[in-house]
N, CA, C and O atoms as a GROMACS GRO file, in nm:
protein
  484
    1UNK      N    1  -0.143   1.103  -0.256
    1UNK     CA    2  -0.140   0.972  -0.149
    1UNK      C    3  -0.250   0.874  -0.173
    1UNK      O    4  -0.372   0.889  -0.167
    2UNK      N    5  -0.189   0.787  -0.197
    2UNK     CA    6  -0.310   0.647  -0.249
    2UNK      C    7  -0.372   0.641  -0.119
    2UNK      O    8  -0.342   0.688  -0.010
    3UNK      N    9  -0.470   0.570  -0.162
    3UNK     CA   10  -0.548   0.539  -0.068
    3UNK      C   11  -0.585   0.339  -0.052
    3UNK      O   12  -0.530   0.240  -0.100
    4UNK      N   13  -0.655   0.352   0.003
    4UNK     CA   14  -0.640   0.167   0.089
    4UNK      C   15  -0.620   0.090  -0.084
    4UNK      O   16  -0.516   0.042  -0.129
    5UNK      N   17  -0.742   0.100  -0.148
    5UNK     CA   18  -0.763   0.012  -0.294
    5UNK      C   19  -0.651  -0.007  -0.364
    5UNK      O   20  -0.605  -0.119  -0.389
    6UNK      N   21  -0.573   0.154  -0.420
    6UNK     CA   22  -0.492   0.178  -0.479
    6UNK      C   23  -0.374   0.139  -0.408
    6UNK      O   24  -0.297   0.088  -0.490
    7UNK      N   25  -0.323   0.138  -0.285
    7UNK     CA   26  -0.223   0.067  -0.220
    7UNK      C   27  -0.198  -0.087  -0.266
    7UNK      O   28  -0.091  -0.121  -0.317
    8UNK      N   29  -0.340  -0.204  -0.236
    8UNK     CA   30  -0.333  -0.340  -0.260
    8UNK      C   31  -0.305  -0.340  -0.429
    8UNK      O   32  -0.223  -0.412  -0.486
    9UNK      N   33  -0.387  -0.249  -0.489
    9UNK     CA   34  -0.361  -0.272  -0.671
    9UNK      C   35  -0.219  -0.240  -0.685
    9UNK      O   36  -0.165  -0.290  -0.784
   10UNK      N   37  -0.157  -0.179  -0.620
   10UNK     CA   38  -0.017  -0.078  -0.626
   10UNK      C   39   0.080  -0.240  -0.578
   10UNK      O   40   0.158  -0.295  -0.655
   11UNK      N   41   0.056  -0.277  -0.478
   11UNK     CA   42   0.144  -0.401  -0.443
   11UNK      C   43   0.122  -0.503  -0.558
   11UNK      O   44   0.227  -0.553  -0.600
   12UNK      N   45   0.030  -0.536  -0.607
   12UNK     CA   46   0.011  -0.657  -0.652
   12UNK      C   47   0.080  -0.657  -0.762
   12UNK      O   48   0.129  -0.764  -0.797
   13UNK      N   49   0.103  -0.523  -0.858
   13UNK     CA   50   0.161  -0.460  -0.952
   13UNK      C   51   0.253  -0.442  -0.938
   13UNK      O   52   0.316  -0.475  -1.039
   14UNK      N   53   0.338  -0.390  -0.836
   14UNK     CA   54   0.496  -0.387  -0.802
   14UNK      C   55   0.494  -0.566  -0.837
   14UNK      O   56   0.512  -0.612  -0.950
   15UNK      N   57   0.474  -0.632  -0.738
   15UNK     CA   58   0.512  -0.785  -0.729
   15UNK      C   59   0.545  -0.860  -0.875
   15UNK      O   60   0.644  -0.927  -0.903
   16UNK      N   61   0.457  -0.834  -0.940
   16UNK     CA   62   0.412  -0.896  -1.093
   16UNK      C   63   0.555  -0.837  -1.186
   16UNK      O   64   0.639  -0.905  -1.246
   17UNK      N   65   0.542  -0.631  -1.164
   17UNK     CA   66   0.629  -0.614  -1.278
   17UNK      C   67   0.754  -0.651  -1.193
   17UNK      O   68   0.798  -0.742  -1.263
   18UNK      N   69   0.831  -0.641  -1.100
   18UNK     CA   70   0.929  -0.649  -1.034
   18UNK      C   71   0.999  -0.808  -1.082
   18UNK      O   72   1.120  -0.824  -1.097
   19UNK      N   73   0.916  -0.895  -1.097
   19UNK     CA   74   0.975  -1.014  -1.149
   19UNK      C   75   0.999  -0.992  -1.325
   19UNK      O   76   1.078  -1.064  -1.388
   20UNK      N   77   0.938  -0.911  -1.372
   20UNK     CA   78   1.020  -0.924  -1.494
   20UNK      C   79   1.060  -0.779  -1.532
   20UNK      O   80   0.991  -0.693  -1.587
   21UNK      N   81   1.198  -0.773  -1.484
   21UNK     CA   82   1.291  -0.583  -1.477
   21UNK      C   83   1.172  -0.444  -1.488
   21UNK      O   84   1.208  -0.341  -1.544
   22UNK      N   85   1.065  -0.454  -1.443
   22UNK     CA   86   0.946  -0.320  -1.439
   22UNK      C   87   0.861  -0.356  -1.518
   22UNK      O   88   0.785  -0.259  -1.526
   23UNK      N   89   0.820  -0.444  -1.591
   23UNK     CA   90   0.715  -0.438  -1.731
   23UNK      C   91   0.642  -0.554  -1.674
   23UNK      O   92   0.701  -0.651  -1.626
   24UNK      N   93   0.511  -0.543  -1.679
   24UNK     CA   94   0.443  -0.676  -1.687
   24UNK      C   95   0.320  -0.622  -1.809
   24UNK      O   96   0.286  -0.512  -1.851
   25UNK      N   97   0.274  -0.776  -1.838
   25UNK     CA   98   0.146  -0.829  -1.891
   25UNK      C   99   0.045  -0.864  -1.850
   25UNK      O  100   0.038  -0.984  -1.826
   26UNK      N  101  -0.046  -0.801  -1.831
   26UNK     CA  102  -0.127  -0.899  -1.752
   26UNK      C  103  -0.255  -0.924  -1.733
   26UNK      O  104  -0.258  -0.888  -1.615
   27UNK      N  105  -0.406  -0.969  -1.764
   27UNK     CA  106  -0.494  -0.967  -1.809
   27UNK      C  107  -0.585  -0.867  -1.656
   27UNK      O  108  -0.525  -0.828  -1.556
   28UNK      N  109  -0.680  -0.855  -1.673
   28UNK     CA  110  -0.787  -0.801  -1.592
   28UNK      C  111  -0.823  -0.854  -1.515
   28UNK      O  112  -0.854  -0.789  -1.416
   29UNK      N  113  -0.839  -0.991  -1.513
   29UNK     CA  114  -0.886  -1.082  -1.447
   29UNK      C  115  -0.802  -1.172  -1.331
   29UNK      O  116  -0.840  -1.227  -1.227
   30UNK      N  117  -0.656  -1.161  -1.404
   30UNK     CA  118  -0.549  -1.209  -1.333
   30UNK      C  119  -0.515  -1.126  -1.213
   30UNK      O  120  -0.486  -1.158  -1.098
   31UNK      N  121  -0.527  -0.989  -1.281
   31UNK     CA  122  -0.485  -0.877  -1.202
   31UNK      C  123  -0.581  -0.881  -1.075
   31UNK      O  124  -0.529  -0.855  -0.967
   32UNK      N  125  -0.742  -0.917  -1.080
   32UNK     CA  126  -0.799  -0.909  -0.970
   32UNK      C  127  -0.780  -1.029  -0.914
   32UNK      O  128  -0.792  -1.035  -0.792
   33UNK      N  129  -0.752  -1.134  -0.978
   33UNK     CA  130  -0.728  -1.260  -0.927
   33UNK      C  131  -0.619  -1.236  -0.808
   33UNK      O  132  -0.658  -1.301  -0.711
   34UNK      N  133  -0.475  -1.155  -0.771
   34UNK     CA  134  -0.385  -1.076  -0.725
   34UNK      C  135  -0.415  -1.042  -0.591
   34UNK      O  136  -0.346  -1.059  -0.491
   35UNK      N  137  -0.546  -0.984  -0.605
   35UNK     CA  138  -0.584  -0.900  -0.503
   35UNK      C  139  -0.611  -0.982  -0.358
   35UNK      O  140  -0.620  -1.104  -0.345
   36UNK      N  141  -0.617  -0.915  -0.291
   36UNK     CA  142  -0.651  -0.992  -0.126
   36UNK      C  143  -0.817  -1.006  -0.129
   36UNK      O  144  -0.875  -0.909  -0.179
   37UNK      N  145  -0.896  -1.114  -0.083
   37UNK     CA  146  -1.020  -1.128  -0.094
   37UNK      C  147  -1.107  -1.013   0.020
   37UNK      O  148  -1.228  -0.988   0.023
   38UNK      N  149  -1.025  -0.971   0.086
   38UNK     CA  150  -1.049  -0.879   0.167
   38UNK      C  151  -1.132  -0.768   0.142
   38UNK      O  152  -1.231  -0.733   0.206
   39UNK      N  153  -1.063  -0.696   0.009
   39UNK     CA  154  -1.074  -0.570  -0.070
   39UNK      C  155  -1.146  -0.568  -0.179
   39UNK      O  156  -1.102  -0.602  -0.289
   40UNK      N  157  -1.310  -0.512  -0.146
   40UNK     CA  158  -1.412  -0.553  -0.246
   40UNK      C  159  -1.386  -0.484  -0.378
   40UNK      O  160  -1.448  -0.379  -0.394
   41UNK      N  161  -1.289  -0.531  -0.497
   41UNK     CA  162  -1.270  -0.508  -0.612
   41UNK      C  163  -1.348  -0.557  -0.751
   41UNK      O  164  -1.340  -0.662  -0.815
   42UNK      N  165  -1.425  -0.442  -0.769
   42UNK     CA  166  -1.476  -0.450  -0.896
   42UNK      C  167  -1.443  -0.428  -1.003
   42UNK      O  168  -1.378  -0.324  -0.988
   43UNK      N  169  -1.440  -0.458  -1.129
   43UNK     CA  170  -1.409  -0.501  -1.251
   43UNK      C  171  -1.395  -0.319  -1.309
   43UNK      O  172  -1.318  -0.297  -1.402
   44UNK      N  173  -1.461  -0.221  -1.258
   44UNK     CA  174  -1.483  -0.099  -1.321
   44UNK      C  175  -1.393  -0.032  -1.197
   44UNK      O  176  -1.306   0.045  -1.235
   45UNK      N  177  -1.406  -0.055  -1.034
   45UNK     CA  178  -1.262   0.035  -1.007
   45UNK      C  179  -1.152  -0.043  -1.033
   45UNK      O  180  -1.043   0.008  -1.010
   46UNK      N  181  -1.155  -0.131  -1.066
   46UNK     CA  182  -0.958  -0.198  -1.122
   46UNK      C  183  -0.930  -0.075  -1.207
   46UNK      O  184  -0.812  -0.042  -1.204
   47UNK      N  185  -1.021   0.013  -1.294
   47UNK     CA  186  -1.006   0.114  -1.395
   47UNK      C  187  -0.927   0.241  -1.368
   47UNK      O  188  -0.828   0.303  -1.406
   48UNK      N  189  -1.040   0.248  -1.272
   48UNK     CA  190  -1.042   0.397  -1.165
   48UNK      C  191  -0.905   0.353  -1.141
   48UNK      O  192  -0.820   0.355  -1.230
   49UNK      N  193  -0.875   0.302  -0.990
   49UNK     CA  194  -0.766   0.289  -0.968
   49UNK      C  195  -0.642   0.244  -1.020
   49UNK      O  196  -0.547   0.242  -0.941
   50UNK      N  197  -0.618   0.194  -1.178
   50UNK     CA  198  -0.483   0.231  -1.238
   50UNK      C  199  -0.452   0.389  -1.298
   50UNK      O  200  -0.349   0.456  -1.302
   51UNK      N  201  -0.619   0.418  -1.352
   51UNK     CA  202  -0.589   0.574  -1.410
   51UNK      C  203  -0.479   0.651  -1.295
   51UNK      O  204  -0.386   0.722  -1.330
   52UNK      N  205  -0.522   0.610  -1.112
   52UNK     CA  206  -0.555   0.747  -1.049
   52UNK      C  207  -0.342   0.674  -1.014
   52UNK      O  208  -0.259   0.746  -0.957
   53UNK      N  209  -0.315   0.555  -1.058
   53UNK     CA  210  -0.168   0.549  -0.976
   53UNK      C  211  -0.079   0.587  -1.127
   53UNK      O  212   0.042   0.569  -1.118
   54UNK      N  213  -0.131   0.638  -1.264
   54UNK     CA  214  -0.101   0.666  -1.329
   54UNK      C  215  -0.083   0.802  -1.315
   54UNK      O  216   0.027   0.846  -1.348
   55UNK      N  217  -0.176   0.885  -1.270
   55UNK     CA  218  -0.145   0.980  -1.264
   55UNK      C  219  -0.051   1.060  -1.157
   55UNK      O  220   0.027   1.153  -1.176
   56UNK      N  221  -0.085   0.994  -1.044
   56UNK     CA  222  -0.024   1.020  -0.919
   56UNK      C  223   0.138   1.010  -0.984
   56UNK      O  224   0.219   1.085  -0.929
   57UNK      N  225   0.208   0.894  -1.134
   57UNK     CA  226   0.325   0.899  -1.145
   57UNK      C  227   0.396   0.750  -1.098
   57UNK      O  228   0.516   0.727  -1.082
   58UNK      N  229   0.269   0.646  -1.082
   58UNK     CA  230   0.369   0.524  -1.039
   58UNK      C  231   0.360   0.432  -1.128
   58UNK      O  232   0.440   0.342  -1.103
   59UNK      N  233   0.292   0.410  -1.234
   59UNK     CA  234   0.342   0.331  -1.305
   59UNK      C  235   0.277   0.394  -1.451
   59UNK      O  236   0.190   0.480  -1.450
   60UNK      N  237   0.334   0.338  -1.572
   60UNK     CA  238   0.277   0.385  -1.727
   60UNK      C  239   0.178   0.281  -1.738
   60UNK      O  240   0.178   0.187  -1.658
   61UNK      N  241   0.100   0.290  -1.824
   61UNK     CA  242  -0.032   0.189  -1.864
   61UNK      C  243  -0.076   0.181  -1.984
   61UNK      O  244  -0.098   0.290  -2.035
   62UNK      N  245  -0.098   0.088  -2.049
   62UNK     CA  246  -0.108   0.050  -2.161
   62UNK      C  247  -0.210  -0.038  -2.196
   62UNK      O  248  -0.178  -0.157  -2.198
   63UNK      N  249  -0.350  -0.006  -2.231
   63UNK     CA  250  -0.457  -0.089  -2.216
   63UNK      C  251  -0.450  -0.166  -2.356
   63UNK      O  252  -0.397  -0.102  -2.447
   64UNK      N  253  -0.494  -0.291  -2.384
   64UNK     CA  254  -0.523  -0.379  -2.522
   64UNK      C  255  -0.645  -0.477  -2.489
   64UNK      O  256  -0.671  -0.511  -2.374
   65UNK      N  257  -0.717  -0.518  -2.600
   65UNK     CA  258  -0.823  -0.588  -2.594
   65UNK      C  259  -0.765  -0.702  -2.663
   65UNK      O  260  -0.721  -0.697  -2.778
   66UNK      N  261  -0.767  -0.811  -2.585
   66UNK     CA  262  -0.773  -0.981  -2.702
   66UNK      C  263  -0.870  -1.089  -2.674
   66UNK      O  264  -0.882  -1.163  -2.576
   67UNK      N  265  -0.942  -1.079  -2.791
   67UNK     CA  266  -1.029  -1.254  -2.764
   67UNK      C  267  -1.135  -1.181  -2.657
   67UNK      O  268  -1.190  -1.264  -2.586
   68UNK      N  269  -1.176  -1.038  -2.631
   68UNK     CA  270  -1.273  -0.967  -2.541
   68UNK      C  271  -1.260  -1.010  -2.414
   68UNK      O  272  -1.341  -1.060  -2.335
   69UNK      N  273  -1.122  -0.978  -2.405
   69UNK     CA  274  -1.072  -0.996  -2.226
   69UNK      C  275  -0.955  -0.894  -2.228
   69UNK      O  276  -0.852  -0.910  -2.293
   70UNK      N  277  -0.989  -0.758  -2.126
   70UNK     CA  278  -0.888  -0.698  -2.141
   70UNK      C  279  -0.711  -0.734  -2.080
   70UNK      O  280  -0.677  -0.837  -2.023
   71UNK      N  281  -0.650  -0.653  -2.103
   71UNK     CA  282  -0.495  -0.700  -2.102
   71UNK      C  283  -0.428  -0.580  -2.079
   71UNK      O  284  -0.442  -0.505  -2.175
   72UNK      N  285  -0.359  -0.532  -1.985
   72UNK     CA  286  -0.278  -0.442  -1.899
   72UNK      C  287  -0.084  -0.415  -1.944
   72UNK      O  288   0.003  -0.416  -1.856
   73UNK      N  289  -0.069  -0.405  -2.016
   73UNK     CA  290   0.084  -0.331  -2.009
   73UNK      C  291   0.118  -0.279  -1.919
   73UNK      O  292   0.046  -0.187  -1.881
   74UNK      N  293   0.246  -0.313  -1.836
   74UNK     CA  294   0.237  -0.185  -1.679
   74UNK      C  295   0.377  -0.176  -1.680
   74UNK      O  296   0.439  -0.279  -1.654
   75UNK      N  297   0.434  -0.081  -1.703
   75UNK     CA  298   0.592  -0.027  -1.689
   75UNK      C  299   0.556   0.004  -1.543
   75UNK      O  300   0.442   0.022  -1.500
   76UNK      N  301   0.671   0.009  -1.474
   76UNK     CA  302   0.700   0.079  -1.348
   76UNK      C  303   0.768   0.225  -1.376
   76UNK      O  304   0.864   0.235  -1.451
   77UNK      N  305   0.705   0.350  -1.303
   77UNK     CA  306   0.816   0.452  -1.282
   77UNK      C  307   0.890   0.510  -1.195
   77UNK      O  308   0.861   0.442  -1.096
   78UNK      N  309   0.958   0.579  -1.162
   78UNK     CA  310   1.032   0.623  -1.060
   78UNK      C  311   0.948   0.541  -0.920
   78UNK      O  312   0.968   0.439  -0.854
   79UNK      N  313   0.820   0.677  -0.923
   79UNK     CA  314   0.776   0.584  -0.787
   79UNK      C  315   0.723   0.488  -0.764
   79UNK      O  316   0.672   0.442  -0.661
   80UNK      N  317   0.734   0.450  -0.877
   80UNK     CA  318   0.634   0.272  -0.864
   80UNK      C  319   0.766   0.163  -0.823
   80UNK      O  320   0.750   0.055  -0.766
   81UNK      N  321   0.869   0.207  -0.858
   81UNK     CA  322   1.014   0.160  -0.785
   81UNK      C  323   1.042   0.198  -0.660
   81UNK      O  324   1.098   0.118  -0.584
   82UNK      N  325   1.010   0.323  -0.620
   82UNK     CA  326   0.990   0.326  -0.442
   82UNK      C  327   0.901   0.337  -0.392
   82UNK      O  328   0.881   0.432  -0.316
   83UNK      N  329   0.779   0.210  -0.426
   83UNK     CA  330   0.695   0.179  -0.353
   83UNK      C  331   0.707   0.086  -0.228
   83UNK      O  332   0.655   0.120  -0.122
   84UNK      N  333   0.786  -0.049  -0.243
   84UNK     CA  334   0.854  -0.119  -0.169
   84UNK      C  335   0.912  -0.017  -0.071
   84UNK      O  336   0.898  -0.060   0.043
   85UNK      N  337   0.965   0.090  -0.074
   85UNK     CA  338   1.099   0.179   0.019
   85UNK      C  339   0.937   0.257   0.102
   85UNK      O  340   0.925   0.261   0.224
   86UNK      N  341   0.827   0.313   0.002
   86UNK     CA  342   0.747   0.336   0.067
   86UNK      C  343   0.680   0.295   0.209
   86UNK      O  344   0.659   0.360   0.311
   87UNK      N  345   0.659   0.180   0.177
   87UNK     CA  346   0.547   0.074   0.265
   87UNK      C  347   0.636   0.002   0.396
   87UNK      O  348   0.594  -0.023   0.509
   88UNK      N  349   0.782  -0.024   0.336
   88UNK     CA  350   0.867  -0.008   0.453
   88UNK      C  351   0.892   0.061   0.545
   88UNK      O  352   0.926   0.008   0.650
   89UNK      N  353   0.880   0.229   0.531
   89UNK     CA  354   0.831   0.342   0.570
   89UNK      C  355   0.733   0.347   0.686
   89UNK      O  356   0.725   0.351   0.809
   90UNK      N  357   0.658   0.344   0.561
   90UNK     CA  358   0.506   0.339   0.679
   90UNK      C  359   0.494   0.263   0.781
   90UNK      O  360   0.411   0.279   0.870
   91UNK      N  361   0.604   0.144   0.774
   91UNK     CA  362   0.551  -0.008   0.816
   91UNK      C  363   0.652   0.062   0.979
   91UNK      O  364   0.609   0.028   1.089
   92UNK      N  365   0.752   0.135   0.972
   92UNK     CA  366   0.852   0.170   1.063
   92UNK      C  367   0.773   0.262   1.129
   92UNK      O  368   0.772   0.270   1.252
   93UNK      N  369   0.692   0.348   1.039
   93UNK     CA  370   0.629   0.527   1.101
   93UNK      C  371   0.575   0.470   1.200
   93UNK      O  372   0.605   0.508   1.313
   94UNK      N  373   0.440   0.316   1.173
   94UNK     CA  374   0.347   0.309   1.283
   94UNK      C  375   0.409   0.297   1.379
   94UNK      O  376   0.391   0.386   1.462
   95UNK      N  377   0.520   0.175   1.422
   95UNK     CA  378   0.582   0.113   1.489
   95UNK      C  379   0.658   0.240   1.615
   95UNK      O  380   0.660   0.275   1.733
   96UNK      N  381   0.703   0.262   1.502
   96UNK     CA  382   0.738   0.404   1.608
   96UNK      C  383   0.650   0.480   1.683
   96UNK      O  384   0.694   0.527   1.788
   97UNK      N  385   0.493   0.511   1.641
   97UNK     CA  386   0.388   0.589   1.701
   97UNK      C  387   0.352   0.486   1.826
   97UNK      O  388   0.338   0.512   1.946
   98UNK      N  389   0.340   0.358   1.754
   98UNK     CA  390   0.301   0.240   1.899
   98UNK      C  391   0.410   0.233   1.972
   98UNK      O  392   0.361   0.226   2.084
   99UNK      N  393   0.543   0.231   1.988
   99UNK     CA  394   0.616   0.270   2.052
   99UNK      C  395   0.607   0.358   2.151
   99UNK      O  396   0.573   0.312   2.260
  100UNK      N  397   0.624   0.442   2.144
  100UNK     CA  398   0.624   0.604   2.180
  100UNK      C  399   0.479   0.605   2.276
  100UNK      O  400   0.476   0.637   2.395
  101UNK      N  401   0.371   0.568   2.200
  101UNK     CA  402   0.256   0.554   2.293
  101UNK      C  403   0.264   0.473   2.401
  101UNK      O  404   0.232   0.525   2.508
  102UNK      N  405   0.310   0.316   2.404
  102UNK     CA  406   0.334   0.272   2.506
  102UNK      C  407   0.444   0.337   2.596
  102UNK      O  408   0.423   0.310   2.714
  103UNK      N  409   0.541   0.404   2.579
  103UNK     CA  410   0.631   0.434   2.637
  103UNK      C  411   0.552   0.544   2.728
  103UNK      O  412   0.588   0.556   2.845
  104UNK      N  413   0.432   0.636   2.673
  104UNK     CA  414   0.431   0.759   2.703
  104UNK      C  415   0.291   0.683   2.841
  104UNK      O  416   0.251   0.741   2.942
  105UNK      N  417   0.258   0.567   2.800
  105UNK     CA  418   0.186   0.516   2.923
  105UNK      C  419   0.283   0.477   3.046
  105UNK      O  420   0.284   0.526   3.159
  106UNK      N  421   0.329   0.422   3.015
  106UNK     CA  422   0.414   0.365   3.140
  106UNK      C  423   0.476   0.442   3.224
  106UNK      O  424   0.497   0.431   3.344
  107UNK      N  425   0.518   0.566   3.107
  107UNK     CA  426   0.549   0.662   3.250
  107UNK      C  427   0.510   0.752   3.252
  107UNK      O  428   0.583   0.850   3.246
  108UNK      N  429   0.361   0.764   3.264
  108UNK     CA  430   0.246   0.857   3.297
  108UNK      C  431   0.211   0.757   3.434
  108UNK      O  432   0.163   0.822   3.527
  109UNK      N  433   0.226   0.630   3.458
  109UNK     CA  434   0.193   0.570   3.531
  109UNK      C  435   0.295   0.545   3.649
  109UNK      O  436   0.263   0.545   3.767
  110UNK      N  437   0.436   0.522   3.596
  110UNK     CA  438   0.528   0.530   3.712
  110UNK      C  439   0.516   0.678   3.785
  110UNK      O  440   0.530   0.692   3.906
  111UNK      N  441   0.486   0.791   3.689
  111UNK     CA  442   0.496   0.924   3.713
  111UNK      C  443   0.368   0.970   3.824
  111UNK      O  444   0.369   1.075   3.887
  112UNK      N  445   0.267   0.875   3.830
  112UNK     CA  446   0.105   0.868   3.879
  112UNK      C  447   0.148   0.824   4.039
  112UNK      O  448   0.135   0.884   4.145
  113UNK      N  449   0.199   0.700   4.008
  113UNK     CA  450   0.260   0.632   4.141
  113UNK      C  451   0.340   0.717   4.209
  113UNK      O  452   0.313   0.759   4.322
  114UNK      N  453   0.467   0.753   4.128
  114UNK     CA  454   0.556   0.855   4.245
  114UNK      C  455   0.436   0.974   4.313
  114UNK      O  456   0.404   1.001   4.429
  115UNK      N  457   0.409   1.005   4.231
  115UNK     CA  458   0.291   1.149   4.296
  115UNK      C  459   0.176   1.105   4.410
  115UNK      O  460   0.136   1.187   4.493
  116UNK      N  461   0.137   0.996   4.406
  116UNK     CA  462   0.033   0.904   4.484
  116UNK      C  463   0.103   0.881   4.598
  116UNK      O  464   0.056   0.896   4.711
  117UNK      N  465   0.221   0.843   4.572
  117UNK     CA  466   0.310   0.788   4.752
  117UNK      C  467   0.368   0.923   4.814
  117UNK      O  468   0.394   0.939   4.933
  118UNK      N  469   0.386   1.021   4.710
  118UNK     CA  470   0.413   1.189   4.771
  118UNK      C  471   0.301   1.245   4.897
  118UNK      O  472   0.318   1.291   5.010
  119UNK      N  473   0.173   1.212   4.808
  119UNK     CA  474   0.091   1.286   4.862
  119UNK      C  475   0.051   1.251   4.959
  119UNK      O  476   0.027   1.320   5.058
  120UNK      N  477   0.033   1.092   4.940
  120UNK     CA  478  -0.023   1.040   5.026
  120UNK      C  479   0.105   1.033   5.210
  120UNK      O  480   0.048   1.084   5.307
  121UNK      N  481   0.215   0.991   5.232
  121UNK     CA  482   0.250   1.056   5.338
  121UNK      C  483   0.320   1.159   5.386
  121UNK      O  484   0.322   1.181   5.507
   0.00000   0.00000   0.00000
């Protein structure tokens, strides 16, 4: 299960890799630039989250250095390709939970009103 930072990183990696048939070469600074500003990512966090994605089986990672800057060659694995489906599924589940909560609240209100009118008459 991915945490919030890993999901944001995987979303950025997925968008870059899908454009180029599942493999992308990206610098550390470019990868940090694609992440949302609301996430507090540091360069040290980036390596840790990428290793977590590798260990979970989402991506394959090769690190190299060129002119003092780290570059990552990232290849999507099976779970990496399924990432978009997982995010869509998670959104559907959240919408379903919200809809069930609203329906439960409306049902409780209606039953409460019916009982109120039965008891007061």
